[in-house]
PyMOL commands that place a pseudoatom at each C-alpha (Angstrom):
pseudoatom trace, name=CA, resn=MET, resi=1, chain=A, elem=C, hetatm=0, pos=[0.654, 0.612, -0.054]
pseudoatom trace, name=CA, resn=ALA, resi=2, chain=A, elem=C, hetatm=0, pos=[0.879, 3.182, -0.662]
pseudoatom trace, name=CA, resn=TYR, resi=3, chain=A, elem=C, hetatm=0, pos=[1.145, 6.333, 2.568]
pseudoatom trace, name=CA, resn=THR, resi=4, chain=A, elem=C, hetatm=0, pos=[0.558, 9.603, 1.407]
pseudoatom trace, name=CA, resn=LEU, resi=5, chain=A, elem=C, hetatm=0, pos=[3.836, 11.637, 2.540]
pseudoatom trace, name=CA, resn=ASP, resi=6, chain=A, elem=C, hetatm=0, pos=[2.389, 14.652, 5.395]
pseudoatom trace, name=CA, resn=LEU, resi=7, chain=A, elem=C, hetatm=0, pos=[5.444, 15.252, 5.947]
pseudoatom trace, name=CA, resn=GLN, resi=8, chain=A, elem=C, hetatm=0, pos=[4.678, 18.764, 8.438]
pseudoatom trace, name=CA, resn=ASN, resi=9, chain=A, elem=C, hetatm=0, pos=[1.992, 16.402, 10.772]
pseudoatom trace, name=CA, resn=ALA, resi=10, chain=A, elem=C, hetatm=0, pos=[4.388, 13.034, 11.044]
pseudoatom trace, name=CA, resn=ALA, resi=11, chain=A, elem=C, hetatm=0, pos=[7.131, 15.397, 12.571]
pseudoatom trace, name=CA, resn=ARG, resi=12, chain=A, elem=C, hetatm=0, pos=[4.875, 16.333, 15.389]
pseudoatom trace, name=CA, resn=ARG, resi=13, chain=A, elem=C, hetatm=0, pos=[3.390, 13.423, 15.528]
pseudoatom trace, name=CA, resn=HIS, resi=14, chain=A, elem=C, hetatm=0, pos=[7.214, 11.788, 16.246]
pseudoatom trace, name=CA, resn=LEU, resi=15, chain=A, elem=C, hetatm=0, pos=[7.923, 14.584, 18.625]
pseudoatom trace, name=CA, resn=ARG, resi=16, chain=A, elem=C, hetatm=0, pos=[4.326, 14.254, 20.121]
pseudoatom trace, name=CA, resn=ALA, resi=17, chain=A, elem=C, hetatm=0, pos=[5.202, 10.624, 20.618]
pseudoatom trace, name=CA, resn=ALA, resi=18, chain=A, elem=C, hetatm=0, pos=[8.728, 10.615, 21.730]
pseudoatom trace, name=CA, resn=ALA, resi=19, chain=A, elem=C, hetatm=0, pos=[7.858, 13.340, 24.834]
pseudoatom trace, name=CA, resn=THR, resi=20, chain=A, elem=C, hetatm=0, pos=[5.492, 11.089, 25.804]
pseudoatom trace, name=CA, resn=LEU, resi=21, chain=A, elem=C, hetatm=0, pos=[8.245, 7.915, 25.947]
pseudoatom trace, name=CA, resn=TYR, resi=22, chain=A, elem=C, hetatm=0, pos=[11.254, 10.680, 27.861]
pseudoatom trace, name=CA, resn=ALA, resi=23, chain=A, elem=C, hetatm=0, pos=[8.619, 11.511, 30.012]
pseudoatom trace, name=CA, resn=ALA, resi=24, chain=A, elem=C, hetatm=0, pos=[6.971, 7.745, 30.936]
pseudoatom trace, name=CA, resn=THR, resi=25, chain=A, elem=C, hetatm=0, pos=[8.459, 6.850, 34.806]
pseudoatom trace, name=CA, resn=GLY, resi=26, chain=A, elem=C, hetatm=0, pos=[5.949, 3.660, 34.906]
pseudoatom trace, name=CA, resn=ALA, resi=27, chain=A, elem=C, hetatm=0, pos=[8.188, 0.298, 37.049]
pseudoatom trace, name=CA, resn=GLY, resi=28, chain=A, elem=C, hetatm=0, pos=[11.046, -0.620, 34.568]
pseudoatom trace, name=CA, resn=ALA, resi=29, chain=A, elem=C, hetatm=0, pos=[10.146, 2.428, 32.102]
pseudoatom trace, name=CA, resn=GLN, resi=30, chain=A, elem=C, hetatm=0, pos=[13.815, 4.120, 32.187]
pseudoatom trace, name=CA, resn=PRO, resi=31, chain=A, elem=C, hetatm=0, pos=[16.272, 4.335, 30.630]
pseudoatom trace, name=CA, resn=GLY, resi=32, chain=A, elem=C, hetatm=0, pos=[14.675, 2.316, 27.504]
pseudoatom trace, name=CA, resn=CYS, resi=33, chain=A, elem=C, hetatm=0, pos=[12.437, 4.512, 26.965]
pseudoatom trace, name=CA, resn=LYS, resi=34, chain=A, elem=C, hetatm=0, pos=[14.154, 7.198, 26.788]
pseudoatom trace, name=CA, resn=VAL, resi=35, chain=A, elem=C, hetatm=0, pos=[16.549, 5.987, 24.852]
pseudoatom trace, name=CA, resn=VAL, resi=36, chain=A, elem=C, hetatm=0, pos=[13.419, 5.448, 22.508]
pseudoatom trace, name=CA, resn=ALA, resi=37, chain=A, elem=C, hetatm=0, pos=[12.616, 9.087, 22.612]
pseudoatom trace, name=CA, resn=GLY, resi=38, chain=A, elem=C, hetatm=0, pos=[15.970, 9.737, 21.750]
pseudoatom trace, name=CA, resn=TYR, resi=39, chain=A, elem=C, hetatm=0, pos=[15.286, 7.687, 18.492]
pseudoatom trace, name=CA, resn=LEU, resi=40, chain=A, elem=C, hetatm=0, pos=[12.034, 8.820, 17.641]
pseudoatom trace, name=CA, resn=PHE, resi=41, chain=A, elem=C, hetatm=0, pos=[13.492, 12.689, 18.943]
pseudoatom trace, name=CA, resn=GLY, resi=42, chain=A, elem=C, hetatm=0, pos=[16.154, 12.305, 16.269]
pseudoatom trace, name=CA, resn=LEU, resi=43, chain=A, elem=C, hetatm=0, pos=[12.883, 10.994, 13.390]
pseudoatom trace, name=CA, resn=ALA, resi=44, chain=A, elem=C, hetatm=0, pos=[11.161, 14.614, 13.550]
pseudoatom trace, name=CA, resn=GLY, resi=45, chain=A, elem=C, hetatm=0, pos=[14.100, 16.166, 13.208]
pseudoatom trace, name=CA, resn=GLU, resi=46, chain=A, elem=C, hetatm=0, pos=[14.593, 14.445, 9.971]
pseudoatom trace, name=CA, resn=LEU, resi=47, chain=A, elem=C, hetatm=0, pos=[11.179, 14.665, 8.942]
pseudoatom trace, name=CA, resn=ALA, resi=48, chain=A, elem=C, hetatm=0, pos=[10.966, 18.370, 10.531]
pseudoatom trace, name=CA, resn=VAL, resi=49, chain=A, elem=C, hetatm=0, pos=[14.741, 18.715, 7.893]
pseudoatom trace, name=CA, resn=LYS, resi=50, chain=A, elem=C, hetatm=0, pos=[12.367, 16.977, 4.903]
pseudoatom trace, name=CA, resn=GLN, resi=51, chain=A, elem=C, hetatm=0, pos=[9.043, 19.483, 5.151]
pseudoatom trace, name=CA, resn=MET, resi=52, chain=A, elem=C, hetatm=0, pos=[12.059, 22.882, 5.422]
pseudoatom trace, name=CA, resn=MET, resi=53, chain=A, elem=C, hetatm=0, pos=[13.731, 21.030, 1.667]
pseudoatom trace, name=CA, resn=ARG, resi=54, chain=A, elem=C, hetatm=0, pos=[10.255, 20.374, -0.115]
pseudoatom trace, name=CA, resn=ASP, resi=55, chain=A, elem=C, hetatm=0, pos=[9.416, 24.519, 1.856]
pseudoatom trace, name=CA, resn=SER, resi=56, chain=A, elem=C, hetatm=0, pos=[12.521, 25.268, -0.421]
pseudoatom trace, name=CA, resn=GLY, resi=57, chain=A, elem=C, hetatm=0, pos=[11.434, 23.812, -3.622]
pseudoatom trace, name=CA, resn=MET, resi=58, chain=A, elem=C, hetatm=0, pos=[13.625, 21.005, -3.618]
pseudoatom trace, name=CA, resn=ARG, resi=59, chain=A, elem=C, hetatm=0, pos=[12.594, 17.258, -4.175]
pseudoatom trace, name=CA, resn=PRO, resi=60, chain=A, elem=C, hetatm=0, pos=[12.670, 13.670, -4.074]
pseudoatom trace, name=CA, resn=LEU, resi=61, chain=A, elem=C, hetatm=0, pos=[15.576, 12.954, -7.515]
pseudoatom trace, name=CA, resn=SER, resi=62, chain=A, elem=C, hetatm=0, pos=[14.355, 9.916, -9.630]
pseudoatom trace, name=CA, resn=PRO, resi=63, chain=A, elem=C, hetatm=0, pos=[13.603, 6.229, -7.859]
pseudoatom trace, name=CA, resn=GLU, resi=64, chain=A, elem=C, hetatm=0, pos=[17.200, 5.017, -9.388]
pseudoatom trace, name=CA, resn=ARG, resi=65, chain=A, elem=C, hetatm=0, pos=[19.589, 8.207, -7.563]
pseudoatom trace, name=CA, resn=ARG, resi=66, chain=A, elem=C, hetatm=0, pos=[17.259, 7.358, -3.788]
pseudoatom trace, name=CA, resn=ARG, resi=67, chain=A, elem=C, hetatm=0, pos=[21.476, 6.673, -2.603]
pseudoatom trace, name=CA, resn=ASP, resi=68, chain=A, elem=C, hetatm=0, pos=[22.369, 10.189, -3.470]
pseudoatom trace, name=CA, resn=ASP, resi=69, chain=A, elem=C, hetatm=0, pos=[19.074, 11.702, -2.252]
pseudoatom trace, name=CA, resn=PRO, resi=70, chain=A, elem=C, hetatm=0, pos=[18.784, 13.152, 1.158]
pseudoatom trace, name=CA, resn=PHE, resi=71, chain=A, elem=C, hetatm=0, pos=[15.011, 12.487, 0.592]
pseudoatom trace, name=CA, resn=TYR, resi=72, chain=A, elem=C, hetatm=0, pos=[15.271, 9.315, 2.022]
pseudoatom trace, name=CA, resn=ALA, resi=73, chain=A, elem=C, hetatm=0, pos=[19.061, 9.862, 3.939]
pseudoatom trace, name=CA, resn=HIS, resi=74, chain=A, elem=C, hetatm=0, pos=[18.954, 9.365, 7.806]
pseudoatom trace, name=CA, resn=PHE, resi=75, chain=A, elem=C, hetatm=0, pos=[21.349, 11.819, 10.371]
pseudoatom trace, name=CA, resn=PRO, resi=76, chain=A, elem=C, hetatm=0, pos=[24.021, 11.842, 9.591]
pseudoatom trace, name=CA, resn=GLU, resi=77, chain=A, elem=C, hetatm=0, pos=[23.835, 11.319, 6.107]
pseudoatom trace, name=CA, resn=LEU, resi=78, chain=A, elem=C, hetatm=0, pos=[21.010, 13.748, 5.681]
pseudoatom trace, name=CA, resn=LYS, resi=79, chain=A, elem=C, hetatm=0, pos=[22.927, 16.615, 6.502]
pseudoatom trace, name=CA, resn=ARG, resi=80, chain=A, elem=C, hetatm=0, pos=[25.484, 15.311, 4.196]
pseudoatom trace, name=CA, resn=LEU, resi=81, chain=A, elem=C, hetatm=0, pos=[23.645, 15.192, 0.960]
pseudoatom trace, name=CA, resn=LEU, resi=82, chain=A, elem=C, hetatm=0, pos=[21.874, 17.975, 2.335]
pseudoatom trace, name=CA, resn=LEU, resi=83, chain=A, elem=C, hetatm=0, pos=[25.026, 19.832, 1.870]
pseudoatom trace, name=CA, resn=ASP, resi=84, chain=A, elem=C, hetatm=0, pos=[25.101, 19.043, -1.414]
pseudoatom trace, name=CA, resn=GLN, resi=85, chain=A, elem=C, hetatm=0, pos=[21.744, 19.868, -2.739]
pseudoatom trace, name=CA, resn=ILE, resi=86, chain=A, elem=C, hetatm=0, pos=[20.499, 22.565, -1.009]
pseudoatom trace, name=CA, resn=SER, resi=87, chain=A, elem=C, hetatm=0, pos=[18.418, 24.994, -2.952]
pseudoatom trace, name=CA, resn=GLY, resi=88, chain=A, elem=C, hetatm=0, pos=[15.415, 27.238, -3.022]
pseudoatom trace, name=CA, resn=ARG, resi=89, chain=A, elem=C, hetatm=0, pos=[14.027, 30.136, -0.352]
pseudoatom trace, name=CA, resn=ARG, resi=90, chain=A, elem=C, hetatm=0, pos=[14.993, 27.961, 2.535]
pseudoatom trace, name=CA, resn=ALA, resi=91, chain=A, elem=C, hetatm=0, pos=[19.227, 27.896, 1.527]
pseudoatom trace, name=CA, resn=GLY, resi=92, chain=A, elem=C, hetatm=0, pos=[20.115, 30.151, 3.645]
pseudoatom trace, name=CA, resn=GLN, resi=93, chain=A, elem=C, hetatm=0, pos=[18.013, 27.673, 6.846]
pseudoatom trace, name=CA, resn=LEU, resi=94, chain=A, elem=C, hetatm=0, pos=[18.401, 24.322, 5.431]
pseudoatom trace, name=CA, resn=ARG, resi=95, chain=A, elem=C, hetatm=0, pos=[22.822, 25.495, 5.405]
pseudoatom trace, name=CA, resn=ALA, resi=96, chain=A, elem=C, hetatm=0, pos=[22.714, 26.201, 9.032]
pseudoatom trace, name=CA, resn=VAL, resi=97, chain=A, elem=C, hetatm=0, pos=[20.726, 22.621, 9.848]
pseudoatom trace, name=CA, resn=ALA, resi=98, chain=A, elem=C, hetatm=0, pos=[23.907, 21.140, 7.613]
pseudoatom trace, name=CA, resn=GLN, resi=99, chain=A, elem=C, hetatm=0, pos=[26.478, 22.368, 8.676]
pseudoatom trace, name=CA, resn=SER, resi=100, chain=A, elem=C, hetatm=0, pos=[25.852, 22.415, 12.082]
pseudoatom trace, name=CA, resn=GLY, resi=101, chain=A, elem=C, hetatm=0, pos=[28.319, 20.117, 13.990]
pseudoatom trace, name=CA, resn=ARG, resi=102, chain=A, elem=C, hetatm=0, pos=[26.176, 20.396, 16.792]
pseudoatom trace, name=CA, resn=ILE, resi=103, chain=A, elem=C, hetatm=0, pos=[22.737, 19.203, 15.472]
pseudoatom trace, name=CA, resn=PHE, resi=104, chain=A, elem=C, hetatm=0, pos=[21.794, 15.566, 16.453]
pseudoatom trace, name=CA, resn=ARG, resi=105, chain=A, elem=C, hetatm=0, pos=[25.214, 14.531, 16.912]
pseudoatom trace, name=CA, resn=GLN, resi=106, chain=A, elem=C, hetatm=0, pos=[25.860, 11.179, 17.276]
pseudoatom trace, name=CA, resn=TRP, resi=107, chain=A, elem=C, hetatm=0, pos=[22.907, 10.310, 16.834]
pseudoatom trace, name=CA, resn=HIS, resi=108, chain=A, elem=C, hetatm=0, pos=[22.070, 7.477, 14.257]
pseudoatom trace, name=CA, resn=THR, resi=109, chain=A, elem=C, hetatm=0, pos=[19.492, 4.668, 13.017]
pseudoatom trace, name=CA, resn=ASP, resi=110, chain=A, elem=C, hetatm=0, pos=[22.123, 1.863, 14.577]
pseudoatom trace, name=CA, resn=MET, resi=111, chain=A, elem=C, hetatm=0, pos=[20.942, 2.998, 17.988]
pseudoatom trace, name=CA, resn=ARG, resi=112, chain=A, elem=C, hetatm=0, pos=[18.272, 1.591, 18.080]
pseudoatom trace, name=CA, resn=TYR, resi=113, chain=A, elem=C, hetatm=0, pos=[19.895, -2.457, 18.105]
pseudoatom trace, name=CA, resn=ALA, resi=114, chain=A, elem=C, hetatm=0, pos=[22.329, -1.128, 20.730]
pseudoatom trace, name=CA, resn=PRO, resi=115, chain=A, elem=C, hetatm=0, pos=[22.401, -1.625, 24.330]
pseudoatom trace, name=CA, resn=SER, resi=116, chain=A, elem=C, hetatm=0, pos=[20.249, 1.085, 26.610]
pseudoatom trace, name=CA, resn=ILE, resi=117, chain=A, elem=C, hetatm=0, pos=[23.173, 1.732, 28.053]
pseudoatom trace, name=CA, resn=GLU, resi=118, chain=A, elem=C, hetatm=0, pos=[24.860, 3.081, 25.598]
pseudoatom trace, name=CA, resn=VAL, resi=119, chain=A, elem=C, hetatm=0, pos=[22.825, 5.955, 24.473]
pseudoatom trace, name=CA, resn=PRO, resi=120, chain=A, elem=C, hetatm=0, pos=[23.352, 8.646, 27.571]
pseudoatom trace, name=CA, resn=GLU, resi=121, chain=A, elem=C, hetatm=0, pos=[20.597, 10.362, 28.926]
pseudoatom trace, name=CA, resn=ALA, resi=122, chain=A, elem=C, hetatm=0, pos=[22.668, 14.412, 27.975]
pseudoatom trace, name=CA, resn=ARG, resi=123, chain=A, elem=C, hetatm=0, pos=[23.010, 13.270, 25.244]
pseudoatom trace, name=CA, resn=VAL, resi=124, chain=A, elem=C, hetatm=0, pos=[18.815, 12.826, 24.046]
pseudoatom trace, name=CA, resn=GLU, resi=125, chain=A, elem=C, hetatm=0, pos=[18.828, 15.723, 26.202]
pseudoatom trace, name=CA, resn=GLU, resi=126, chain=A, elem=C, hetatm=0, pos=[19.992, 17.434, 23.313]
pseudoatom trace, name=CA, resn=TRP, resi=127, chain=A, elem=C, hetatm=0, pos=[18.552, 15.546, 20.540]
pseudoatom trace, name=CA, resn=LYS, resi=128, chain=A, elem=C, hetatm=0, pos=[14.771, 16.776, 22.576]
pseudoatom trace, name=CA, resn=ALA, resi=129, chain=A, elem=C, hetatm=0, pos=[16.461, 19.885, 22.180]
pseudoatom trace, name=CA, resn=ASP, resi=130, chain=A, elem=C, hetatm=0, pos=[17.769, 19.656, 18.311]
pseudoatom trace, name=CA, resn=ALA, resi=131, chain=A, elem=C, hetatm=0, pos=[14.350, 18.041, 17.245]
pseudoatom trace, name=CA, resn=ASN, resi=132, chain=A, elem=C, hetatm=0, pos=[11.874, 20.753, 19.256]
pseudoatom trace, name=CA, resn=GLU, resi=133, chain=A, elem=C, hetatm=0, pos=[14.547, 23.277, 17.371]
pseudoatom trace, name=CA, resn=LEU, resi=134, chain=A, elem=C, hetatm=0, pos=[13.583, 22.019, 13.742]
pseudoatom trace, name=CA, resn=VAL, resi=135, chain=A, elem=C, hetatm=0, pos=[9.837, 21.518, 14.553]
pseudoatom trace, name=CA, resn=ASN, resi=136, chain=A, elem=C, hetatm=0, pos=[9.697, 24.802, 16.042]
pseudoatom trace, name=CA, resn=GLN, resi=137, chain=A, elem=C, hetatm=0, pos=[11.689, 25.994, 12.931]
pseudoatom trace, name=CA, resn=MET, resi=138, chain=A, elem=C, hetatm=0, pos=[9.314, 24.237, 9.990]
pseudoatom trace, name=CA, resn=GLY, resi=139, chain=A, elem=C, hetatm=0, pos=[6.443, 26.545, 10.736]
pseudoatom trace, name=CA, resn=ALA, resi=140, chain=A, elem=C, hetatm=0, pos=[2.959, 26.409, 11.833]
pseudoatom trace, name=CA, resn=PRO, resi=141, chain=A, elem=C, hetatm=0, pos=[1.348, 23.123, 9.686]
for i in range(1, 141): cmd.bond("trace and resi %d" % i, "trace and resi %d" % (i + 1))
show_as sticks, trace
zoom trace
């Protein structure tokens, strides 16, 4: 089944889910829920960046070029690919995100396979702030 692309609402939905997991206090909830929240904060940030790319006029590359397409990449690769293709009215804003060494520092999809102890809570705090910043930059629904 093909799903409709709704990057803006998906970014907000992932951010809400991450915030809920981050705040979970039930028995046995932590540190695991915060680690999953960290992963979702990253996805929310990626979705916000991809919405800004669309707002800027950027569009996905052809299917045979997906390997080089920031629309199909995750942090940190998303930032690297974005630098090569930035264009449009939000180019300055996108360039600042792509060049930042701070935004989603050390976030990687491989964390989903790692033991919770390997994902520092301080890093999750940073990712939470990064996700909120990017979703706010993305703009109103």
